[in-house]
N, C-alpha and C positions, 0 to 999 in steps of 0.2 A: 754443446758443453757451452759455460756461463763466457762468453766474450762480451765486451762492449767495444763501440768505436762512435766518437761523437766528432764530429765535422763542422767547422765552422758555426759553434753555436753561440748563440747571443740571445741576452735577455734583457729586453727594456721594458719599462713603467712609466706610464703618462703621469704628467704632474703638472696640475694647473693651478694658477696664484692664486685663486678661488674657488670655492662652490660653486659660484654661480658662473664663471668661467665654463666649468664643467657641463651645466646645465643647459649652457648658451649654445656649446658645441654639439650637445645631443639635440637639442628642440630647435634651434636655427643651424644647419650645417653650412649654408650656404654665406654665413659670416666669415667661414674658415678656420683653418685649426688653432685652437686656442691653449693648446698643452704644448709642454715640451717635453721631450722624451729623457728618461733618467735611465743611462746602460748599468747593469748590473753584473754581466758578462758579456766580453767582446771576444767574439772569434775564438775559441778554446776549439782545441783540436789535440786528441790524444787516442791512443787503440789501448784496450787491454786484453791481454788474451787470456783464456781459460785457467785457471790456477793460481793466478797471479793476486798477491796482496800487497794493494796499493791504497798508501795512506795521502790524505789531502790535508793540507795544511795551511794558516794564515791567520791575518788580524783578525778581531771581531768588525765585520762589514764588507768583507774582502768576497764575498759570493759562494762561498763553498756550499751551505745549506743550500740555495738557490739551483748550483751545480746538480744537486742529489736529487731534486726536486723534479730537475730536468730530464735526468735519467731515468728516473722511477716512473714518469709519466703525470704526475701530480700538478704541476705548471707544465703550460706550452711555452715552447720557444720560439723568440722574434726572428731569428735567423738560425740558419744549419739546422741539424739535425742528430738523433741518437740513434743508434741499431743497437739493440740487445738480443744477444741469444739463450733461450735457457730460462729456468725460473727461477724469479728475484723476489727475495725477500728482505725488505726495508724497513730498518728502526729509525724513523725520523724524528718529527716531534713526538715528545715523551707522549704517549698513551694515545695518539693519535688514529680516530677511528672507535675507539673503546665510548660506548653510550654510559654517562654516567649513572642515569637512573636504572640501571641494569646490573645484574649482578656480575662477578667477574665469568662465573662456569659459562651465563648466557654472551656474554662479550668473548669467550673464546672460542664458542660453538660461530657467530657469527665471524668474527676474525677470519677461521679455519673455512669457512664457506669463502670468504673473498681469496683466500689463497687457492683457490679451486680443490678443495678437499670436501668428499660427501660427509653426510651427517657419520654414517657408520664409521669413515675413517677415524674422523675426531670422536667419538666414543670412544674407540681402542687407544687412541693415543691420550686422550685424557688422564688417565693415571700418571702417564711419563711427564704431560704436560703441570699436573698441580704438585708432583714430586720434585721438579727442579726450580719450580717456583718457589716452593716453601713459605705460603703464605697461609696455611692451614685452614681453619675454617673461614677464615674471610675470603675464598673462593665462592662462598655461597653470598655475599654480602655486594651493596650499591658497590660499583666502582668509586662514586663519588666520597665513600669515607677512607678510600686508600691512600695513602702516604705517599711521595713521589717515587720514592723507592722501591713499593709495592708493585706500583703501574708500572715501571719498569720491569721489576720481576716478571710479572705475568705477560706483558708484550714478549719481554725476550724469549720466554718459553715458548711462545705460539709461534713465533716468528722462524724459529729453530727446531719446531718439533719432528720436520722433517728435514735434511739436509736440502739445501737450495743451492741452486747451480750459481748464484750471484748473489751475495750477502751485502747489503748497504748499512751501515750504521755511522749515525750522525751524534755523536756526543751523547747518545741515550744513557751510555755505561755511567756517565760520571757521576750518576746520583743515587748508585748503588755502595752497598759498604763494601768493603776490599775484599771482604771474604767471599761475597756474591761476583764480584766482578773477576777475582782469579776463577771461577767457576766458569762466568762467561769466556773470559780470556781461552781458557781450557777447550772449553766446545769451539769457539773460532780456530784454535788451531788444529784442531783435529777435522773440521770441515775444509779446510786449507790442504792441509796435507793430502784429504782423500780427493780432492779437485776442485773444492769450491773457489771461486772469484771473491775477494774481497775486495771491496773500497771503504775506507774509514777515515771518517774525520776526526779528531780529537784537538784539543790542545795540548794535551800530556804527551811531550816530543818523548819521552821516555818509553812510551807504551809503543807509540807509532815506531822508535828503534826497534822493538822487540819483536815485533809481529807483523811487520811489514817488508817488504823486499825493494821498493819502489816507492818513492813519495812525488807526489804534484804538490808545488807550490803556487795558492791563488795569489795575486798581489793587484788590488784597485781592479779586481773583474779582469784580469787579465792571466794567464796561464806563464807565469815568469820564471819557473824551473819544474824538469820531470827527469828525475832520475836516482841516483841513491839517495837515500833516505838521512844520511848524516849531512851530507852537502846542503842539503832543503834545508832541515832544520837550522844550519847554520847560517841560511839566508834570513829565514824566518827571526831569528834572534837577533841579526842586526837590524831587520825593520822594526823588532821591538824596540830595540838599543835607540835606532832613530827617531822614534815618536816619543821617547822620554826624554829626549837631548832637551836640555833648557837653554843653551848657549843659540844667540842671536844667528848663526848659522849651522845649524843642527849638520850632521854629516850624513849624504847619501849613501846609500847602498848599491853596488855594481849588481845587475841582476844578470847580466848575460854572460854565463858561464866561460863558453868559445871565446869570447872577446877578452873575458878577463883572461882568460890562458896564454892568448895571444900579447897581450901587454903588460904581463905580470912585472916582468923586471922594469918597464919604463915607470910603471904607477910607483912600486916599492920607491924606487929613488928621488921619485917627484914629489912622493909624499915626508922624503926624508927633509927634500930644500923646502917645501911646504911648512915645517913644523914650527917652525920660531914665529911665524905667520897666525897659525891657529888658534881659534878663540878659547879662552880661558874656560876650562870645563867650573860647572857649580856644582855645590854639594847641597844636602838637605837640611834640616832645620837644625842650627846648632854648630854650621860649620865655620872655618875661621879663614878669611882670607885677608893677605898685607901687602904691601908696594912690593916688597921685597923681589916675588917669583909669582907666577901662574902654572897651576897644573895643565897641561895642555893634551894629556893623551895616559887612558890605562886600558890597556889590550892586554890580553893574552894572543902570543904570536906565535908563528908557526917557526922553524929555522931558517927560512929566507926571509924573515921579517914582517909578514904579511899576517894581517889580523885575523882569529878566527873566534866565535862570539857560544860556541857550542863544545862542551869537552866530555873527555872520557872518564868514567870512575877510575880510579888506580892507574893512569896513564901519568907521563910525567908532562906537568904544566909548567908553562914560562909565562909570567906576570913581568911585562914592562911598563913603568911607570915614567913619564916624560915632563920634564918642568920647562920651564924660561924664565931663566937666572935675570932678574932686573937688578939687583943690589948683589956686590960682591960677597960670598959665606968663606969665613975660613975655616968651618967644622962641620960640613951639612952633613944630615942624615934622613934617608928616608924610610917609612914604613909602612905597612898595609896591614887590612884587620878585614877578615871576615866573619859575616854576619848570615844567620840563617833566616827564613822567612818570619820567623816570631824575632828578630832582632837579637837573639843569643849569640855571643861572640864563641866563634867555635877556635878562632886561632889569630894570633896578632904578633908580631914582633916588627923591629927596624933594622938598621944596618950596623947602628950603635949597641944594639943588645947582639948583635950577630958578630961583633968583636970585629967589624972592618969598619976600616977610614976610607973615605970618599977624596979626602983631600980637597984642598981648595978648588972655588969656582971663581970665575970672573964674571961680571957684569956684562952680561949682553948677550952671555954662552948658553947652550943647551946642556942639561943633566937627564943622562937616561939613567936608569937603573933597572936591571932585570933578576926577578927572583926566580929562582928553578924548584920545583917541589912535588912530590908526587901525589895526586889529586885522589887522596884515599876518603873523600867525601861520600854519603849516600846521595844516590840520584837526585836532586832535587833543584830548586832554585836557590841563590845568592848574593847577597851583595860584598861590594868591596868598599872599606873606606881608607880614604890613604892622608900621610902627611907627610908634611917637610921640616925639618927642625935644624935649628945649629948650636953648636956648642955643648955635645954631651959631656954629662960627668954622673957619679955616682952610679946608682943601679937601675940606668934608664931615666935619668933625668934630662932637660935641657936646658940654656940659658935662653932660647929664644926661639919660639914658635912662628914657625914663619907661614904655613897653610895645613889646615885640618879639615878635608873634604869630606863628609859623612853620605854615606850610602851614593858614593860618586859615579859606580858602576854596578852592572849586574852580569852573571853570567847563570846556565844554565849545566849541571851535570848530567850527563847520561849514564845509563845503564852499560857495564859490559859484559857482554855475553862471556866471554873468556874467563872471567874471574869467578871466585868462588862466591855461592851465594850468602847473604848476612844483614842482619837487620842492626837499628842504632842510627850512629851519626857518623862515626870513624871508622874504618874498615883498618882492626890492628893488625893486619895480615898473617895472622898464627900461622903457625907449624906445626905437624902433628905427627906423633912417633909413637910406635906401640911395640910392647912383646906378648907377647903368650909363652904360658909353662903349663906343660903335662901334667895333670894330678898325679900319674904315677910315677913319673922322674921327682919327683917333689915326696913321696912318698920314701924311694927309694936312697933319698939322701937324710 
């Protein structure tokens, strides 16, 4: 059956200072080495058993695609090796192996033969392949006239026309329309239930959470985490936030989960002590900052106070906003705003509008405010804008604006497999009731 064993796998590419250095090394080898090695993967080790659905996530350039190419054998390893058991079907680069000048039908035949299928087998499977791809008469047109979505449809249909022992997918499904993606994921789910081993690379963390039971997080060419998908996604989101941090001292993400667990209480306690010395956060264009206070933290936190970066829809979220107060405030108020990827405001409020008085705060103190709310948002990416003001009055006005930071933080909402299925922006959490009446009973009345 489909198993994968990766042992001490590494990949390095030669880098030359100039093209003449490359030529000199080839022609005049006695002059010595003229290149340096650029390692894109370092000592990767993992085993995948038959029937497992494993996701691979990481930022661009982390080494995910290189890892898949090494597993499929399209690239040779510099160190270590890979052992696979069973027939492998792979969707790596979009349309890889398709010849642009021949028709889709002819490409199907060639691709099928490379998969080990006979011409007779391909002819039997052709109607099924055409029906699944849904590209109509384009099947007999040159592939060069296909859109990227049409190429993906045909490539996926061919690769999965026969259930493989191992299915490897590298982000190719991202170019398809949502309806065809759902069709592909349905086939993938059917395969995994039947025993196919899945290796799935995607930047769609919601998809990884839905179809994978295990996840590998690749960071700077190293296997940083191997375990539960939600934990891997949490680390991935922390990495994204760290890379977008605009402060002079970006936060560092601790990757070693075992070490983190053993020192968790000490880390939380130390972070609270270090908070007053933390760098001030910066917002996007249009933000307001004054000398009266600095925002030093915007985090979703767990019950013990430790932060997390990926949230599950419909669960309770705890948003903590921390300020370093540099000037005494007699009536401070803190607020937040959530916007979607298009900049649409989905919700905003503040402590004044919530009729909650924080009371005076002294110069040199720390103000920490936590907002708790059910995360009734559709799985997607969102940003947070925060504000601090002094002296609330009227219908939500303030005498003094202290800080207003646009999109100072971001977060991802993941699907909740236990919640109802719905579409839109906000889950209204409807309740349903119904009654049935017999027509014979109505006539008798």
